N, C-alpha and C positions, 0 to 999 in steps of 0.2 A: 359695671364691679369686675373685680379681679375672679378668673377662676380658681378654685384650692384643688388642687395637684399633686396626687400621686405621682413622684420620681423614682424609674426603676434602671439602675444601669447599672456597669462595674468598671471598664476600664477607662483611662482618661480620655480617648475615642467620646467617652458621654458625658464629661463635664460642661463641656463650651453651651449644651443644649442646658441642663441645670443650670448654668449663671445666666443665658440669654432669656428663660421663664422667670428666674428669678427678680430680673433688673426689667423685667415688662411687666411686674409687679403682679404678677398670681403672688398664692397664696402654696407654699410648697409648705404640704400639712406630714409627709415623712417621704422619704427616700426608703427604698428597699435596697440590697446589694448580698453580691454572693460574699458568704462568709469569709472573715478572714481566713489567709495561708500561709502556711509554712512558707518564709525565704530566708536569705541566707546560704552562704557558703555550705554549713551543715543542716540547713531549713528548719532551726531552734524557734526561730521566733516568730511569729505571726505577725502578719503585716496587714492592714486595714486596705482593703481597694481603694484608687484617687478616689472616685465617687463619696466610697465612706468617708475619705479624710475631710474630702470639700463639704458635705453636709454638717461636718462637725465644726466645720470653719465656723459655716454659718448660722450655727445654732440650731440645726433641722436633724429629727428627730429620727435615727435610721434601723431597719430592720436586718437580719440576714438569715434568714429563714432554709434552710438544705435545702427543701421543695415545700411544698404547696398541699400533702396528702395530710397531714392533721388540720384536723378541725378548728383548734385556735388558732393557726394564725390565718385562716380565712375565714374568719370572722373578725380576729381583730383588722384585717385590709376593709372588710364592709365597714365595721365603727369608726372607720377614721372619717365616713361620710365627703368621701373626697366628689368632684364632677367629674374628673374622668383623671385615667394613668396614662402617663407620657413612658415607654418603653425606648432604651437607646441602648443596646448592646449588653442585655443584662444577663444572658448567660442560661437561663431557663425559661422551657417549655410553657407557658403558663394554660392553667386550666381553667374549663367555661366556666368556675364559680369565681375567677380573679376578673376573666373578659368579659365579665357580666355585674362585676362586684364595684361599678363605681357610678353615676349618672349618665354618663354620656359614652362609658365604654375606655377602650384601650388602644393609643397612637402608639407608632413605634414608627419610629427613624432607623432605616434602614437604608445602606449605601451601595444601590446599586437602581441600576432601570428596569422596574419589576415588570415583564415574570423571568424576566435575564438573571441570573446568579440569585437567585431563593437561595438559604440557609447559612452556613457560618460562616466565610470565606471568602464574600464576594470583591471584596478590594484585590487580595490575592489573584483570584481566578480570573480579573477580568483583567487583569495584566499577561498573566500566562497564558490567555490565549488574545494577546494582542488586541484585544478593543480597543478603539481610537478614541470611545467614549463613556461614561459613566454614569453616577449624579447619585441624588442623594433623592429619598421618596420620602413621603408622612405618608402612611398606612393605617387606617383604622384593623385592627387585629381580630382573627375571625380563629377556629378551632387549627386552621391550618397552618403550614410551614408558608409563612409567608407569602399568604395568597388572600386575605383584603383588600376591599377597595379601598384604590391609590386616593389621596385629598389631591396633594403638590407634588411639585417634582422640581429639582434644579440640577442642570444638566452639568455634568464638569471634564472638560475636554480630559485624554491620557497622550502628552505628548513622549513620542517614542523611545525617549531617553529620563521618562519618568519612571521611580522606584515606587513599591508598595510603600514604602515608609512614606513617602513624601503625597504620594494621592492620599495616606490613610489622612496625614496633617491636613490637604486638603479639603476632602472630605467631613471631617472635623469641624469643624469652623462654619460649610456651608448650610450644614445639619443644624446647628444653632440656630441659625437667621430663619432658616427652614420654620423650626417647629415653633420658635416664637409667634409668624404670620399664620401659623396654620391655625394655635390656639387664639390669638384675635380672632379669625373666623367663625372659629368654632365657639367663641365668645357672643359674637356678632350674629350665630346661626346660620350662617351663609358660607358653610365649606364645605365645599363640592365634590362627592363621595364620585368615583368611575371604576366601575369592579374593570380587571386585570384581563386583557386578550389571556385566550385559550392556546396562542399557540408563540413557541418562540420562550418556553419554559424551560429553563435550566438550572441546574443544580449547581452548588458550588460547597462540596463538600470539603469538610474541613481538611489542610493541608495534615498528609501522613508523612512522618520523618522518611519512611522506606520510598518519599518520591523529591526528594531534597537533592541526591547527586545527582551531577553536573551528568550530561548523556551526548558526548561529544560528536557523536555519531549524527546526529539530528538536526539539520538545517538551520544555519546560523542565525535566522531571525528569531526562529525556537527556542534556542540559546540560550541568547537574549533575553529572550522573554519571560525565559524561566529565572535566568538571573535575578531581572528586576524587580519579578513579582515574589518574591522569596526574600528582599533587601529589606531592612534590616534581619528579619527574625521571619523564622529558622536558618534562616542564608541557605543558598545554593552552594557546592561543595565538590572539590574533587581531591584525590591520592596524589599527592607528592611523593615520588620514591626518591630521597636524599639522604648519602651512605647506608643504602641499602634499607633503609628503614621506608616504612609510607606515612607519611605524614595527609593530615588531612588540614584542608584550606578553605576555610570559606571565598567567596565571590561577591563584592555585596554593588560593586556597580562593572559594567562592560559596554561593548559599542560593536556596531557590525562593524567587518573591514572586508579586505579584498585580500583573497588565497587562497592554494589549492596544496594538502598533499591530502594524508593518511590521516583520518578524524583524533583528533587531542594531540596531531603533532604540532610544537611551537617553532615558528616560523621564521624569528627574528627574534632581537634582543630587548621588544616591547611589551614582550605576551600578549601577540598575536595566535591565536592559538586557532587548526583547520578544524572545519567542523563537516559531515556531513556532503554539506552543499554553502560554499563560501565561507569566514571563519570569520570571530568577534576576536576584540582586544580586550584582555581583561584589566581593569582600570584602578578597581580597590582590594586589595585582598585582606583575611584575617586568618592567620595563625590561631590553631587553638589556643586557648588561654592568653590572646596573644592582644595587641592592639590592632586596631582596624590601620594597613596603610598605604598609600597610594601605590599605584605599579614602582615606582621606581624607586620611592625606598623601601619596600619589598624587596626588589631585584638586591639591592646593595646586604641584605644581612642575607638574602636566599638566592645566590645564581641560580637562574634556570636557563639556562645553555640553547640555543637555536638547535633543535631535530632533537629537544627532551620528549616527550613522550606523557600527557598527563593521563592519568584512568578515572 
């Protein structure tokens, strides 16, 4: 027998999991997503989330409550009489009435090796911290923030040059297959649940714009991890002073390099920049409103001489 599933998600990261569950033959009775948001240059058009669009393409009913404070929203959830709710990057903390609103509870696909990196930005934080490994986990949700018992794990290596965008895509695909496996085990009554360790708890706070500026006074390893952990969005940046006017430039890719000078000093004609310890080479850059360019193409339009100081 297939499970009756309520799927709860919002961004593109959620889509492979919805697809995997539907392809496995489960009945997706409804999809919950964040409400359509203003988008476009003027923000006048309301755009449905990627999971909302995928659900409509499949003919699945979609609900978009702002929260679950209203009694009618909670009752509508229970009235679906689902076996289980599957949650992947939904974007709302679920109240107990929702956590207990299905026969078998709620299961979350989370992009870290819990209890490390509980919270909103586990992919970016893992890279920014220089972790060599992360993974997808399926956990049964409880009232805490990513504190429930873990069912299944799929580990994913983080190579030294991998960006947050690349890791996002790898985990996105791994998460779909892992959740499909978990729901098959749940349906068969043999899904294991293991309490999380009490040691090693680390929280992945939401990325704040104030922390996106590159600090070249830090060691090269930290600067490199900062750049790739924020690539492609929101993007780490520095200020380039050209023609007496500061201009913000995002760095989307970098690599560690050799060299020494005061922090922020450009060491050569390849955008190698001195850090507090060692150096980084900036490989891909983007000006505000411009296209992302490889360093050689960027330098053709914006010369940066050796000895210049990036702030």
